[in-house]
N, C-alpha and C positions, 0 to 999 in steps of 0.2 A: 722938157726932160733933160738930163746932163748928160752926156757919152759917157760919162763913168756908171751911171746908172744902167745907160743901155748896155755896158762891157760884162758889167756884172751879172744884167740877166741872160745876157746870152752863154757866160760862162755857167750860169745854174741852169740855165736850159740844155746845153753839152752835156752835162752830168745824164741829163735825161736818158736822151740819144745814145749815149755811151754804152747807158746801161743799159738801153732798148734792145742793142744789136742780140737775136737770140742765135749766139754759139752755137748752142746742144742740140737745137732744131736746124742751124744750117749744116752739121756735120751729119748729123741722121741722115739729109736730106739728100747732100751730096756726095756723102762716102759710102753711105749703106743702102740708101734708098727706098729709108724708111721715115716715116714722121714720130719722131722721138715721144709724141706726146698722145701716143695709141699705145704703146709699151711700157711693160712696166710699172709704176707708180702714175706714169703718166708726167710726173715732172721732168720742167727742161734743167736740170740740175747735175752737178760731179755723181752722186750717186747710182742716181738712176739711169745713166749713160753707162757708168761703170757697169753696172750689174748687167746693160741689153748689148754694148756696144763690146764691153772689153775695155783692160786696163790702158793703151795707148787714144781709144778716143776718151773716155774718162780723163786720165791726164789733161791732155789737149784740155778739153772742156774746163777743166780746174784756172788752167797756166790760162788761157784765153779770158774765162771770166774774171778773172784777178784783175788781171789789164785791165778793162773796160775800167773797172772803179779808180785802177792806179793813171792811168792816161786822162782821166777828167780830172781828177786833185792834183795833178800834177801841172796843167793847164792853168789853174786857179793859182798854184805856187807862183808859175812864171810869170804870170799878173802880178800878184805882189811884189816877186825881184823885182821886178825892172821899173817897180813902180817906189822902192828904194824904201823899202821899210825898214821894218828893228831887226830884217837878215842878216841886214847889212850895219846893223851898231850904230846907225843914224834915227835921228825922228827929220828925214828930210822930208819936205811936203812937194817935194817934185815929182817927177812921173805920176802917176795915177794916184786924186786922192779919191782913195775907196769913201763910198758910202755909209758900207756895211762895216760892222764889227766884223774886223779881220778873223778872227774865228767863228763864229757864226756865219759868214762868207763860206768859209774850208765845209764847216760841217752842211749847210745846206748846198753843196755842191757834193759831196761824199751822199747825204740822204736820196738827193735825186738819182742818183747810182742806182740803188736800190730802188726805190722806184720804178723807176724804167724798166729795170730786169725784172721786176716783181709781177708788173704790168706794160708791156712793150705793144708801143702802137700797131706793131706791124703784124701781129699775132691779136689781133680782138685783144688785148690787152692780158691775155692768159698765158703768164710767165712761169720764171722758178722763186725760186724762197730768197734768194739775197747772200746767203752767206758768202760764199765766195768773191762777190763784187765787194759786198762789205770789207771783206780781207784785203781786195785789193786799195779798196779807196783809204783803208788805214795805211796799211807800205805806204802811200804816198805822203801822206799826214805823218807819219813818224815811222821810219826803218826799224828802228831799235827797237821799239812798243809790238811794231810788228814780227820779228824775229824771234820776241818770246813771246807772244802769243802762236804763234802757228808751232814752235816747239812743244807747247804746250797740246797745243792740236792735237801733229801727229803722234807725240807721247800716247794721248787717250784712244785715237784708232787705232794704235799698234795694239793695247790691250782689252781693249771694250769690243774691238771690230766694229761700234756701233757711229756710224759716222754724222745723225743728227745728233747725238749725248754731245759729241765732239763739237758738232756746231754750237750747241746752244750751252755750253758751260763757256767757252772762247769766248760766247757773244756777250756773258754776261759780266765777265772779270774782267773784259777791254776797256771797260769804263776806267775805273781804279787804276789800271796799269797804265794809260794814259795820263793819267794825272801825273801818277812818279813821270813816266817819262817825253811827258808832253813837249814838245816842239822848244822852243829858247827859256822850257826852263819854270816855266810862267802860267803853266795851265795844260789842258786839254790840246788846245789846239795852236799853241802859240803864245796868245796873250791871255789873259784871264778872261772867261768869258761867261757871263752867267747863261744867256739865250744858248751859245755853243754848247754849253753841257745840255740845255732843256731837249734841244735838238739831239744831242747824241746818245740822250737817256728816249726819247721817240725813238729811234732807230730799234736800238736793245726792246723797245716790246712789240716795236712792228714786224721783226723777224723772226721774235718768237710766236708770234702772233700767227703768221706764212708758215712757223711749223705746229703750229695746234695738231695735227694730225697725227703727226710725231709721236707730240708729247703723251697723245693719246693710247699710241700703241705702248710706247715705253714703259707708261704707267701698268699697265695691262700684260708687258713683257712679252708682245707680239709683232715689233719693230724688227723689222728685217736686218741680219748684219751683213758687213761688206764678204763678200765670196760666194752669196748665193746669186748665181746668174737666170737670168732672165732667158726662156727657150722662147724664142720670138716662134718660131714653127711652132710650137705646141699652141701658143698663144694664139695666132693666128687660124690654127685648125677646131680651137675650139668657136672663135668668131665665126665661122664659116660651119661650124654644128651650131650655133645658136639664130644664125640667119636664116 
């Protein structure tokens, strides 16, 4: 096995381990002394932290979850940059000769951050729904497209107060946006790549699958809106009575 393949596998695995850092769980345990999985919806994501622990904890969770995806993808970017690829306007074969297609490689790293967030090895593979870490990976891939998509996300969240609807909408539209704003102008992840498109489509389907309970509640009109706080004391009282 060549060194290049080993580097690429390590970077893909780095994507998983970056994604698997349980930010919401750590904030709940270290700062508030609770297991966020036992409160509210039980999800380790921004919305549940926001409702359960407040705006400061929710914003911190959002930013740190996004950074997980951004850092993993940027590590892969640096690997490509140091290899003198098309980012320098040259076809040089010096540096690290990438064995995978460039776009496919970046897409795999991004996807693995999502897998890591959803199935963290540290918490028996019980994680979040991956919208924030996916957005962070997008930032590492193309900041312009990320900025446009985040603007739409904030707009939808402000007027609907439904984070799940905002997440699902921008997840769906991210593919055509990336096609228009993509990397060096040649496609989604820089260079045109069928495999990169396939992986990105799988990411969209995966995030929708992770939000399947939210989709059911949206269809029945029972989805919680932002601002509906979870009363931890009442939850604890109910659990005590039930036991």
